[in-house]
N, C-alpha and C positions, 0 to 999 in steps of 0.2 A: 416488502417495500425496499427499494433501492434508493439511497440518497446520492446526490452528486453535487458538484460545484461547477458553475460555468461563469465566464467573464461577461459582464453586462455593463456597458458604459464605463469600462476601465476598472471595474471592481468585481469582487467575487460575490456570487449570488447562489442561493440554495435552489436546487431542483429536485424533483421527485419523479422517478421513471415510472410511467404507466404504459399500458398497451396502446393508448391513444397518442402518446407523446410524452415529452418532459414537461411537467408543470413548473412554471416560473411562480414560485410561491408568493413572492412579493407582489407581482403583477396580479395574480389571482385574488389576493386579499384586497387589493385596491378596488376591484370590481365586484367581488363576492365576499364581503366581510364575514369573518368566522364568529360563531357563537361562544367560542372559548379561545383562550390564548394559543396561538400557533407560532412556533419559532420560524424565523426567516434567515437564520444563520446556522450552518451545520454545527458549529461549536456549541451553540445554545441547545441544539437537539441532543448532542452528546452529553452535555451537563444535565439536561432535563431527564435523560434516561427513558425508561419505559412509558411514563406518562406523556412525555414529549412526542415519542414515536406514535403512541396511540392517538394523540390529538392530530398529528399530521395525517395519519391513515384515515381517520374519520373525516377530516376536512377534504382530503383528496377524493374520497368516495362521494362526498356531497356535491362536487362540482359537476357542471354539465359536460357532456362528452366533447363539445367543441367550444373554442374560445380563443381569444388573442393571447391567453396565458399559456397555451400549449405550444411547445417549441419542437422543431424537428431535431432529433438527437444528432443527426449527421451534419447539421449546420452549426452546432455549438462550438464555441471556443472553450475548451475544458480547463478547469483548474484542478489542483490536488483535492481529493475527496475529503481529506482532513487538512484544514487550512493553517491552523496556528497551534501545533502541538508544543507544549512546554518542553517535552523531552522526546528525542528520537533515539531509542536504544536498540542496538543490534546484537544478535547472537551469531557468533562465528562457528563454523565447523559443526553444525547441528544436525547434519544428515550422515548416517553411517557410510553410505556409498560415496558421498562426496569426500568425507575424510579419507576414505580408502583410496580414491582416485588421485588425491593430492599427497598421498603417502604421509598423512598426518596421523598422530596417535588419537584414539578416541578420547575426547575430553572427559575428565572426572567431574568437572563443574562447568556450567555454561560460560563460554568465553564471551565477554561483553565488551562492546565499544560503542561509540556514539557518532551520530551525524548531526547536522544543523539544518535550520529551516531554509538556508540558501539552496539546499539540494532538492527541495520540493518542486515538482512541476506536475502537469496533468496529462491525461490521455490525449493522444494525437498532437501533442506539442513537440516541436523539433528540439533535439538535444545537440548542442555543439560539442564536437570532440575536442577536448582541450589540447592546445599546442604542446603542452608539457608531457604528454603521454603517447607512447606507441603501442600500448598494451591494454586497450579498453575492453573489458569483459562484461558480460551480462550475468545476472543472477535472479532467477525467478524466486520470489519469496512471499509467504503468507504474512500478513500484518495483523497484529492484535491491537485493537483500539480500546484503551481503558475508558470505562464509563463512570467509575466511582473511585473516590480517594481510597487508596490501598496502602496499608502499612502493616507489616508482619502478618499477612494473611496466610492461612494454611493452604496446602495443595488442594484439599477437599473443597474449600470455599473459593478458590482463586477465580474460577470462571464466572462466579457471580459478580465480579468486578469488571467484567468485559462488556463493553457496549456492542462491539461488532468486529467485523473483519473486512479486509480489502487486500488487493494485490499491490506489489511493488516490484520494480526492477532495481535491485541494489547494485547499481553500476559501480565497477571497481577498476581503477587504473592499477594494474598489477605491478608495473615497474615502480610506481610511487608507493604502493602498498608495501612492497618488500624492500624499499630503500633503507628503512630502519626497522627496528623491532615493533614500532608503533604503526598500526594500520591506518590511522586517521587520515593522513594526507591523500592516500589513494581512494578514500571513500567520500570525500567531502567537497569535490569540485562542484561548481554550479550545475543544477539540474540532474544530479546523480541519484535522485530518488523519485522517478515518475511514480505517482500514487493514484490508484483508481482502477477502472473508471468509477466504480461504485463503492459506497460504504454500505455494507449489508448488516442489519442487526443480528446479534448472536442467535436469537431464537429462530431465525430463518435459516441459519447455517447448520445448526445442530453440532455434531462432533467435529471440531476443527482438525482433528487428527485422522480424518478419513476422507481427504480431499485430493483429487487428481490435480497435479501441478505441472505446467509445461512452460518451456521457453521455445519460441519459434523464431528463427533468424532467416529472413529473406525466403519464407515459405518452408524452410527445413526445420523439423522438430529436433532440437538439440538437447533439451531437458524434458524428460517424461517420467514422472515419478509420482509419489503419493506422500502426503504429510505424515503417514504412518511410519515413514522411515526416519522421522526425527529421533535424535538421541534423547533430548529433553522435550517433553510434550508441553503444550500451551499452558496447562495448569501448573506444571513444575516451573516453567519460566516466570510466570507472573508471581508465583509464591516466592521464588528465589530472589527476584529483583526487589520485591517488597520488603524483604528482610534487611536490605541494605539502603534503600532510599524510598521515600514516599512517592507513589505513583498518583498522578492527578488525572481527572477527566480530560480526555483529548490527547494524553500521552500515547505514543505509538511504539510498538515493539516489532522489529523485523526479526523473524524467527529462524533465519538461515536458509540456505539454498541446497537443492539436491545435486546429484552428480550430473555431468554433462556440460560444465563450463569449459571455456577455452583452456584455462589453466590446467585442467585435468588431463589434457591430451599430451602425448609426447611432443617435445619441443619442435621437432621438424614438421608437425602437423598443426601447430597452433596458428590460426588466422584470426586476429583480433578485429574488433569492430572498427569500421572506417566510415567516412562520410558517404551517404547513399544507402547504407544498410538500414533495414527496418526490423525491429524486434517486437514481438508480441508475447506478453506474459498472460497465460490462461490459468485460472484456478476455478475448479468446479464450484458452482453456485455464486461466484463472485464476478464473472465476466472476463472480458479480454481487454488488456491494456496494451496499446500500440504506440510506439514512438519511432520517428525517423531521425537518423543521425546526419548532421550537416557540418561543414567546416566551421571552425572558430574564426569569425571575422573581426572579433573585438580587438 
Protein backbone atom coordinates (compact mmCIF):
# COMPACT_ATOMS: atom_id res chain seq x y z
CA UNK A 1 0.00 0.00 0.00
CA UNK A 2 1.23 3.46 -0.91
CA UNK A 3 0.08 6.51 1.04
CA UNK A 4 0.04 10.03 -0.34
CA UNK A 5 -1.15 13.52 0.46
CA UNK A 6 -3.06 15.75 -1.92
CA UNK A 7 -4.54 19.21 -1.65
CA UNK A 8 -8.33 19.35 -1.41
CA UNK A 9 -10.18 22.61 -0.89
CA UNK A 10 -6.99 24.27 0.27
CA UNK A 11 -6.03 21.64 2.85
CA UNK A 12 -4.04 18.43 2.92
CA UNK A 13 -5.93 15.16 2.59
CA UNK A 14 -4.97 11.49 2.74
CA UNK A 15 -4.98 9.33 -0.35
CA UNK A 16 -4.25 5.65 -0.94
CA UNK A 17 -2.91 4.56 -4.32
CA UNK A 18 -4.68 1.61 -5.93
CA UNK A 19 -4.78 0.14 -9.44
CA UNK A 20 -8.17 1.79 -9.99
CA UNK A 21 -6.98 5.22 -8.88
CA UNK A 22 -6.29 7.19 -5.73
CA UNK A 23 -8.82 6.72 -2.95
CA UNK A 24 -9.87 9.96 -1.27
CA UNK A 25 -10.24 8.37 2.16
CA UNK A 26 -12.29 11.18 3.62
CA UNK A 27 -14.78 11.17 0.73
CA UNK A 28 -14.96 7.39 0.71
CA UNK A 29 -15.86 7.28 4.41
CA UNK A 30 -18.67 9.79 3.83
CA UNK A 31 -20.40 7.43 1.39
CA UNK A 32 -19.11 4.07 2.65
CA UNK A 33 -18.72 4.14 6.45
CA UNK A 34 -16.09 1.81 7.89
CA UNK A 35 -16.78 -0.88 10.47
CA UNK A 36 -13.62 0.04 12.34
CA UNK A 37 -11.72 3.28 12.87
CA UNK A 38 -9.87 4.44 9.75
CA UNK A 39 -7.40 7.34 9.84
CA UNK A 40 -7.96 10.27 7.49
CA UNK A 41 -4.62 12.01 8.11
CA UNK A 42 -1.23 10.60 7.18
CA UNK A 43 0.25 11.63 10.54
CA UNK A 44 -2.44 9.60 12.32
CA UNK A 45 -1.57 6.59 10.16
CA UNK A 46 2.09 6.95 11.09
CA UNK A 47 1.29 7.25 14.80
CA UNK A 48 -1.12 4.32 14.55
CA UNK A 49 1.52 2.05 13.03
CA UNK A 50 0.74 -1.45 11.75
CA UNK A 51 -2.87 -1.53 13.07
CA UNK A 52 -3.65 1.75 11.28
CA UNK A 53 -2.11 0.46 8.06
CA UNK A 54 -4.03 -2.81 8.34
CA UNK A 55 -7.29 -0.92 8.90
CA UNK A 56 -6.66 1.22 5.82
CA UNK A 57 -5.80 -1.80 3.71
CA UNK A 58 -8.92 -3.66 4.79
CA UNK A 59 -11.11 -0.63 4.19
CA UNK A 60 -9.63 0.05 0.75
CA UNK A 61 -10.20 -3.59 -0.21
CA UNK A 62 -13.86 -3.35 0.83
CA UNK A 63 -14.68 -0.43 -1.47
CA UNK A 64 -16.33 -0.83 -4.87
CA UNK A 65 -14.09 -0.53 -7.92
CA UNK A 66 -15.79 2.66 -9.04
CA UNK A 67 -16.98 5.73 -7.22
CA UNK A 68 -16.66 9.47 -6.74
CA UNK A 69 -14.00 8.78 -4.12
CA UNK A 70 -11.56 7.55 -6.81
CA UNK A 71 -9.29 10.28 -8.18
CA UNK A 72 -7.04 10.43 -11.21
CA UNK A 73 -3.47 10.54 -9.93
CA UNK A 74 -2.41 12.75 -12.85
CA UNK A 75 -4.95 15.40 -11.87
CA UNK A 76 -3.90 15.71 -8.24
CA UNK A 77 -2.27 18.68 -6.58
CA UNK A 78 0.26 16.87 -4.45
CA UNK A 79 1.44 17.62 -0.95
CA UNK A 80 4.45 16.21 0.91
CA UNK A 81 3.77 12.60 1.82
CA UNK A 82 4.72 13.35 5.45
CA UNK A 83 3.06 16.62 6.35
CA UNK A 84 4.06 17.68 9.86
CA UNK A 85 7.31 16.09 11.02
CA UNK A 86 8.50 17.29 14.39
CA UNK A 87 12.11 16.88 13.27
CA UNK A 88 13.82 16.82 9.88
CA UNK A 89 17.28 15.35 10.43
CA UNK A 90 19.79 14.98 7.61
CA UNK A 91 22.93 12.89 7.23
CA UNK A 92 25.73 14.45 5.20
CA UNK A 93 28.42 12.66 3.18
CA UNK A 94 26.86 9.24 3.76
CA UNK A 95 27.79 7.59 0.44
CA UNK A 96 31.38 6.51 -0.14
CA UNK A 97 31.54 7.51 -3.79
CA UNK A 98 29.95 10.90 -3.04
CA UNK A 99 32.52 11.60 -0.35
CA UNK A 100 35.24 10.62 -2.80
CA UNK A 101 33.90 12.81 -5.63
CA UNK A 102 33.87 15.86 -3.34
CA UNK A 103 37.35 15.04 -1.95
CA UNK A 104 35.92 14.73 1.55
CA UNK A 105 37.28 12.26 4.13
CA UNK A 106 35.09 9.26 4.97
CA UNK A 107 33.23 10.26 8.16
CA UNK A 108 33.89 8.29 11.35
CA UNK A 109 30.47 9.28 12.70
CA UNK A 110 27.26 10.36 10.93
CA UNK A 111 27.41 14.06 10.05
CA UNK A 112 24.05 15.48 11.15
CA UNK A 113 22.31 18.73 10.29
CA UNK A 114 18.66 19.76 10.14
CA UNK A 115 16.06 21.29 7.90
CA UNK A 116 12.69 22.85 8.75
CA UNK A 117 9.07 22.37 7.67
CA UNK A 118 9.25 25.39 5.33
CA UNK A 119 11.33 23.20 3.02
CA UNK A 120 8.57 20.62 2.51
CA UNK A 121 6.66 20.47 -0.75
CA UNK A 122 5.15 17.78 -2.93
CA UNK A 123 5.47 15.86 -6.17
CA UNK A 124 4.87 17.97 -9.31
CA UNK A 125 4.98 21.21 -7.34
CA UNK A 126 7.05 24.02 -8.84
CA UNK A 127 10.13 25.05 -6.88
CA UNK A 128 11.29 28.66 -7.12
CA UNK A 129 15.05 29.11 -7.54
CA UNK A 130 15.97 31.59 -4.78
CA UNK A 131 17.44 34.90 -5.93
CA UNK A 132 20.22 34.52 -3.36
CA UNK A 133 21.88 31.51 -5.02
CA UNK A 134 23.62 30.79 -8.30
CA UNK A 135 24.56 27.24 -7.36
CA UNK A 136 21.39 25.19 -6.78
CA UNK A 137 22.15 21.47 -6.73
CA UNK A 138 19.99 18.32 -6.61
CA UNK A 139 20.45 15.40 -4.20
CA UNK A 140 18.50 12.14 -4.50
CA UNK A 141 17.96 10.69 -1.03
CA UNK A 142 16.14 7.90 0.77
CA UNK A 143 14.04 9.10 3.72
CA UNK A 144 13.41 7.11 6.89
CA UNK A 145 10.05 7.89 8.52
CA UNK A 146 9.96 7.09 12.23
CA UNK A 147 6.89 5.21 13.44
CA UNK A 148 7.47 4.76 17.18
CA UNK A 149 9.09 6.80 19.93
CA UNK A 150 12.77 5.84 19.91
CA UNK A 151 15.30 6.58 22.65
CA UNK A 152 18.60 4.72 23.07
CA UNK A 153 17.59 1.93 20.70
CA UNK A 154 20.11 -0.66 19.58
CA UNK A 155 21.20 -1.11 15.99
CA UNK A 156 19.62 -4.57 16.05
CA UNK A 157 16.20 -3.17 17.03
CA UNK A 158 16.38 0.18 15.21
CA UNK A 159 14.36 -0.75 12.12
CA UNK A 160 11.49 -1.89 14.35
CA UNK A 161 10.94 1.83 15.03
CA UNK A 162 10.60 2.73 11.34
CA UNK A 163 7.15 3.25 9.85
CA UNK A 164 8.25 3.46 6.25
CA UNK A 165 10.29 5.15 3.56
CA UNK A 166 9.96 7.76 0.84
CA UNK A 167 12.08 9.79 -1.56
CA UNK A 168 13.29 13.37 -1.25
CA UNK A 169 15.25 15.86 -3.31
CA UNK A 170 17.56 17.43 -0.71
CA UNK A 171 18.06 20.65 -2.66
CA UNK A 172 21.25 22.46 -1.75
CA UNK A 173 22.40 25.99 -2.55
CA UNK A 174 26.12 25.24 -2.62
CA UNK A 175 27.28 28.87 -2.47
CA UNK A 176 25.18 29.42 0.66
CA UNK A 177 26.12 26.03 2.10
CA UNK A 178 29.84 26.79 1.90
CA UNK A 179 29.62 30.44 2.93
CA UNK A 180 30.33 29.41 6.53
CA UNK A 181 31.20 26.16 8.30
CA UNK A 182 27.50 25.65 9.06
CA UNK A 183 25.52 24.11 6.18
CA UNK A 184 22.07 25.19 7.36
CA UNK A 185 21.58 28.28 5.17
CA UNK A 186 22.19 26.37 1.96
CA UNK A 187 19.73 23.66 2.93
CA UNK A 188 16.70 25.49 4.31
CA UNK A 189 15.30 27.80 1.64
CA UNK A 190 11.59 27.42 0.94
CA UNK A 191 10.58 24.18 -0.83
CA UNK A 192 14.09 22.70 -0.61
CA UNK A 193 12.72 19.26 0.40
CA UNK A 194 10.24 17.92 -2.16
CA UNK A 195 9.00 14.74 -0.46
CA UNK A 196 7.14 11.83 -2.00
CA UNK A 197 5.29 11.00 -4.08
CA UNK A 198 4.41 8.08 -1.81
CA UNK A 199 5.04 6.96 1.74
CA UNK A 200 5.54 3.19 1.62
CA UNK A 201 5.32 1.07 4.81
CA UNK A 202 8.54 -0.63 5.82
CA UNK A 203 7.16 -4.14 5.39
CA UNK A 204 6.63 -3.50 1.67
CA UNK A 205 10.10 -2.08 1.17
CA UNK A 206 12.13 -4.81 2.83
CA UNK A 207 15.84 -4.06 3.13
CA UNK A 208 16.27 -0.28 2.74
CA UNK A 209 19.96 -0.74 1.95
CA UNK A 210 19.36 -2.59 -1.32
CA UNK A 211 17.47 0.04 -3.33
CA UNK A 212 18.40 1.57 -6.67
CA UNK A 213 18.45 5.37 -6.39
CA UNK A 214 18.61 7.88 -9.26
CA UNK A 215 18.40 11.58 -10.06
CA UNK A 216 17.34 12.53 -13.58
CA UNK A 217 17.76 16.13 -14.79
CA UNK A 218 15.93 17.13 -17.98
CA UNK A 219 15.82 13.46 -19.00
CA UNK A 220 19.53 12.81 -18.31
CA UNK A 221 20.47 10.37 -15.55
CA UNK A 222 22.90 12.24 -13.29
CA UNK A 223 22.89 10.02 -10.21
CA UNK A 224 22.62 6.23 -10.55
CA UNK A 225 23.57 4.29 -7.46
CA UNK A 226 22.29 1.96 -4.77
CA UNK A 227 21.66 2.56 -1.09
CA UNK A 228 24.15 -0.25 -0.43
CA UNK A 229 26.87 2.40 -0.95
CA UNK A 230 25.86 4.13 2.29
CA UNK A 231 28.62 4.51 4.86
CA UNK A 232 26.14 4.31 7.73
CA UNK A 233 23.14 2.07 7.04
CA UNK A 234 19.59 2.90 8.08
CA UNK A 235 19.70 0.82 11.28
CA UNK A 236 22.96 2.51 12.33
CA UNK A 237 21.55 5.96 11.61
CA UNK A 238 18.36 5.47 13.64
CA UNK A 239 20.26 3.95 16.54
CA UNK A 240 22.93 6.66 16.53
CA UNK A 241 20.47 9.55 16.46
CA UNK A 242 18.33 7.94 19.19
CA UNK A 243 21.34 7.93 21.51
CA UNK A 244 21.38 11.73 21.37
CA UNK A 245 17.74 12.76 21.03
CA UNK A 246 14.32 11.15 21.26
CA UNK A 247 12.81 10.37 17.89
CA UNK A 248 9.03 10.71 17.63
CA UNK A 249 6.49 9.23 15.20
CA UNK A 250 6.52 11.29 12.00
CA UNK A 251 10.11 12.47 12.36
CA UNK A 252 11.99 12.08 9.09
CA UNK A 253 15.64 11.32 8.46
CA UNK A 254 17.27 12.15 5.11
CA UNK A 255 20.00 9.56 4.72
CA UNK A 256 22.44 11.23 2.32
CA UNK A 257 23.03 11.31 -1.43
CA UNK A 258 25.13 9.22 -3.82
CA UNK A 259 27.70 10.45 -6.31
CA UNK A 260 26.70 12.45 -9.37
CA UNK A 261 25.77 15.85 -7.93
CA UNK A 262 26.87 19.03 -9.68
CA UNK A 263 29.31 19.84 -6.87
CA UNK A 264 31.20 16.63 -7.61
CA UNK A 265 32.15 17.76 -11.13
CA UNK A 266 35.25 19.78 -12.02
CA UNK A 267 34.48 23.50 -11.65
CA UNK A 268 34.56 24.13 -15.39
CA UNK A 269 31.87 21.44 -15.95
CA UNK A 270 29.41 22.49 -13.25
CA UNK A 271 26.01 23.56 -14.55
CA UNK A 272 23.66 24.21 -11.65
CA UNK A 273 19.87 24.09 -11.71
CA UNK A 274 18.03 27.02 -13.26
CA UNK A 275 14.42 27.97 -14.03
CA UNK A 276 12.95 25.63 -16.65
CA UNK A 277 14.84 22.57 -15.44
CA UNK A 278 13.01 19.43 -14.28
CA UNK A 279 14.40 16.94 -11.79
CA UNK A 280 13.07 13.46 -11.05
CA UNK A 281 14.20 11.42 -8.07
CA UNK A 282 13.59 7.68 -8.51
CA UNK A 283 14.01 5.11 -5.76
CA UNK A 284 13.21 1.46 -6.23
CA UNK A 285 9.82 0.50 -4.69
CA UNK A 286 9.11 4.13 -3.73
CA UNK A 287 8.18 5.75 -7.04
CA UNK A 288 9.31 8.83 -8.94
CA UNK A 289 9.31 12.37 -7.52
CA UNK A 290 9.33 15.15 -10.11
CA UNK A 291 9.61 18.92 -9.72
CA UNK A 292 10.06 21.76 -12.17
CA UNK A 293 12.10 24.84 -11.30
CA UNK A 294 10.77 28.33 -11.89
CA UNK A 295 11.97 31.91 -11.27
CA UNK A 296 11.53 33.41 -7.82
CA UNK A 297 8.85 36.05 -8.35
CA UNK A 298 8.36 36.92 -4.68
